[in-house]
N, C-alpha and C positions, 0 to 999 in steps of 0.2 A: 577167380576174379582177383585174389588177392597175390597170385602168379601174374597175372596180367599187369597190376599196378607195380609190382617191383620190376618185372621187364621194361616197362615205360620209364621208372626211375633209372634203372641202371643204362638206358639210351640216353637220357636228358644227360646224365651226369658224363657218358661219355663224349656226347658233342661239346660239352662244356670244357673237359681235358683237352680235346683237341682245338679247341679256340686259344686255350690258355697255352698250350704246349708247342702252338705254332701248325703249320701245315705239314702233312706226311711230305717228307723230302723228296718221294718218286713224283707227286704232284707240283711242289714247289719246282722242282728242276724245269716243268714245263711250261712255267710261267715266264713271260718277258721280263729282262733287266729293267730296274727302274731308270726313267730318263735321266743321264748326266747335266748337273746344274750349267742353268746359262751365266756366262762370265761375258758381261758388257764390257766392249773396249772402250778407254776413255775416250771423250770427244774431242778432236782437236779444235785448236783455237781458230778462231773465225775472224775474217776481216771487217772491221767497222768504220765508218766514215763521218767526218764531222765539217759543215761548211758553215761560215759566220761571215756574213756580210756585214761590214761596220761602215759608221760615220763617226770619223776623228775631227775633236774641235781642237783645231790646231793653234797654238800659241808659239812664238819665235821672241829666243833671246840670246843674243850673239852676236858675232859679226859676218859680214859678207864683203868680200873683194872680188871686184872684177875688174880685169884691165890694169893692175895695179891700183885702183882707187878704191878705198875701204869705207865701210859704213857699218856705224853700231845701230843693231836691229832689235828693239822692245817694243814688241806688239801683241797685246791680246787676242784671244779669238775675236772679240767684239770689232776689234780694229781692221782685222784683217777681213771679216766679214763684209765690211763698208767698201772696200775696197778690190774684193777678189771676184773671179769669175765664177768661183765655187764655193758655196755656203761652209762646206766640211771637205776633208779629205776622204775619198773613197777608199776602203780598204776590204779585202777579202782573205780569210784565214781559213787553210786546209788542213786537217789531218786525218791520217790514215792508220788503224791501230790494230796488230795483230798479238795480242798477249801483252806482253812488256815492252815491244817494239814497236814506234810510232814515228812515222814521216810526215814531217812538218812543212807548210808552205805558207806564204805570207807576202801580198802585194798592196803596195800603197801608190796611188796617183792623185794628186793636186796641183792647183794653180795658183799662187799665192800672189796679192796684190798688199803692199804696205807704203802708205804714203807721209811725206812731212816730218810731223811732230813724232813719229814712232821710227824715222830713219834720221842718225845725224852722222856729219862727215866725220872723217879720221883723217889723220896725216897720211900723206902719199906714198906708196913706195917707192924705194930706192929707184933712181931710174925715170920716175916721173917726176917733171918740173912744172913751176907754176902753183898758182893754189885755186881751189874752188872753192866756192859758196856752199851754205847750208844744202844738203842731199835734199831731194826732192821724193824720190821714191826708188822702190824695188819690185821689180817681178820675177817670180820664179817659178819655172813649172818642173816639177820633180817627181820621179819614178824612183819607189824603192822595193826591190823584191827581195825575200828571203826564201831558203830552200835548208833543209835539215834534216836529222834525225836525231832520236831521242830514245831512252833506255829506261825502263824502271828498275831501280837499282834497289830501292826499299820501299815495302808496304806494312803497314801496321793498322789494321780495322780500317778506316777511313780516309786514314792519311797515306800518300802515295807520293814518293820523291823521285824525280826523274833527271838524269843528265842529258845534254844537247850538245850537239855540236852542228856547223854547216857556214854558210856563207851568205853574207849580205849585198846586193849589187845596189849602186845607185846610179841613177841618170839625172841630170839637172840641164837644166837651160838659164840662165840669169839676165835680166837687164838692169841696170844701175842709173838712174838719170839726175843728173846734177846740174844746178844753175851755172851758166857759163858766165865766168867772170873776167874782166880784164888780166892780160898778161898770161894764160893758160894757152899751154901748145896743144892743139885738139886734133891734132893730124889723126890719131888711131881713135876717135870719138866719131859718130853719127851726129849733127848738130838738127835739131828741128824744134822751130819756133827759140824759145829762150833755155831749151835744155838741153845737153850734152848728154847721150847715151854710150855707157860703157857695156857692149854686150859679149857675155861671155862664149855663146854658141855652146856646142854639145860637150858637155864635161861628164863624164863616165870613171865609174871604180869600182873595185870589188873587195869586200872586207872578209877575212876569215873570222868566227866568232867561237866561242865555247859558252855554255851556260849552264843553269839549273832552273828545274820546275817543282814546285810543290802542289798538290791536287789535295784539297781536304773536301770530304764529304759532311757537311753539315747536316742535314736529314737528307730523305729521299725525295731526290727531284731540285735539290741545291747544293751548288758546288762553288767552293772558292779556288781561284787560281792564282800564284803568285809566280812571276819569271823574272829571273836576272840574267844577261851576260854581258860579255866583255867582247871587243873584236879590234880589227883593224892592225896593230902591232908592227905599223910600220908597212904593210904587203901594200893597202890601199890607203886609207887614212894613216894618220899617227896613232889614232887612238881613238875608239867608241865604245858607249856603254848604253843600256837599255834596262828599263824597270817597268813591268806590267803589273796591274793588280786588277783582277775581274771577278764580279761575280754571276752567277747562271742560274736562274730561275726556270724550273720546266713550266711551259704554258700546256702541253698537251700533245697528242699522238694523233696523227693523220694518215691513213693509208701506210703505215709500217713506219712512219718519220717522226721522229720527237722533235717537237719545236721547243727552244727554252730562248728566254728572254737575257741579255748580256750587257752589264753594266760596268765601267770601269774607268781606268787611268794608265795612259799611256806617256813615257817619257823616253826620249830617243837624242842621244848626244852624239857628235861626231866632230873630229878635226881633220880637216883634209885640206891640204894646200898642193899646189903645183905651179911650176914656174917662177919667174923672178922679173922684176921691173914691171913693164908695161904687158907681160904676159902671165902675169901673178893672179892667180885664181885662189881664194879661200873661202871655204865654208866651217866657220868653228860657231857651231851652233847646236842650243838646245831646243829640240822640238817636243812640245810637250801639250796635251789636253784629254779631256773626257772621250770615252768612246761608248758608243751605243748599237747595239747589234742584235740579230736576231740568229738563234744556232739551230742548223738541221741536221739531226743525228739518224744515221740508217746503217 
């Protein structure tokens, strides 16, 4: 019995020694090699898209000249709403982003009417003889389209800074109506009732622009955006500038599309002139007001 116990003890110790010292080299050689570690390739940046339809509550402050006749315009949003065919300027903003690179687009259309107390006549342009009574009204149909690209040059936590460049296209048709007064040569004006209309026809120009944009994530789903740009440089207009401040707040996600509310303020100033004398057209105007919209990101 003692010999059996010693034999069992020796077998157990030998087994433990085998486990502690590793497998027999001959047996280990027959086992398959361990699998190689899997290294995942970094995910490539993908495109994301955002579309924002806006309403722009426009006010005007500046000078409009049509066929050499100039008028000073100072009209608030409330003044314009009373006389216009549209309550707000219709605006759409589009952005396609891939990593630090983004493509930008923006379109604005509006048809504005301003009457009497908000339009005051000014001296006539050289080459226009006679005098006119107080201006009666101004109607402008206007389209503004922007295209450009932005690149993120700096990021620190919730703060990102972009530089951008592009072009801004303007299309306008303006009618300036004035009271007819004795002694005025009106050969180039259309007279209807007691008014003489100076009509611009179609006026178009293209401005290059450069600018910058700051994006700041206040909290998850809440973002502050500030943008500024300058343009024109005598290529189209003499000079233009724009400033935009907006706050976006997430409303929810539906079928993979994230919806956010957007509120802010946009100011766009331009000084454009073409022609001389009776062919002079000038739009030296600050267009500004609150913006309200819904953002869809997918």
